Structures are given as structure tokens and as C-alpha cells.
C-alpha positions, 0 to 999 in steps of 0.5 A: 517510461513505464508506470505501474500502480497497486490498489491494496485493501487492507483489515486493520484487526486491532484498530478501535478508532480512526485515530488508531487506524491512521497510526498504523497506516501512517507507519506503513506509508512512511516505511514504504515511501522510504524504502522504495521511493514510491508515491501512495495515499489512502484512496477509499474506505476513509471512514471505516475503523478497520478497513483501508484502500490504499493506492500506490504508484511508481515510475521506472525505466523498464517493465522488468524493474517496475514489476520487481518494485511492485512485487516487492511493495506487495510483499512488504505490505503482506509481511506486516503482522498488523494487517491483513492484505485483503485484495491487491489490483495491479495495473500497468500504463 
């Protein structure tokens, strides 16, 4: 069993309220959950309008597959035009 996680810091430039931020984050989270079958949640910067930190976890039976999933998730987040990817930390367990 191989477990990996991403800690992703996002900037949401068009967000002018916490409600607008949540709308963007919920769209991103739903899309990623459905496409990659991963777990994720907002883990920091809860009270900031234009910044969000999300934690993402995936479990697979091979390290190579895990690395592939995390790379695809990172690329999917980076390709979203509504956000700017500020920082990514990747860990394997």
C-alpha cells in the first residue's frame, strides 16, 4: 500500500467574499474527487478571501501509479483558469 499527499496553496484573484471563494473551491473539489477518486479538504487559510490551502490524499497499490495520480491532480489544478497555483508540497508515506 502506498499513500501520498499534496498540500496545495491557491490564489483566487476574482474572489471578493468567502462565499465566492467557497464556490470556486467546491467546483474544484467536486471535479477532482470525481475524476481521480481522491480525498481532499480545505486545511488552512479558511478566513482569507483570495487564498486557500487544500490537502489531497491518494492511496494505491504501487508507487508509480501514486506518482502518476498526484501529477495529474496537480496538472488539473494548475490548468484551472480561475485560480493561480502558488505552492505545492508532495509527500509519500
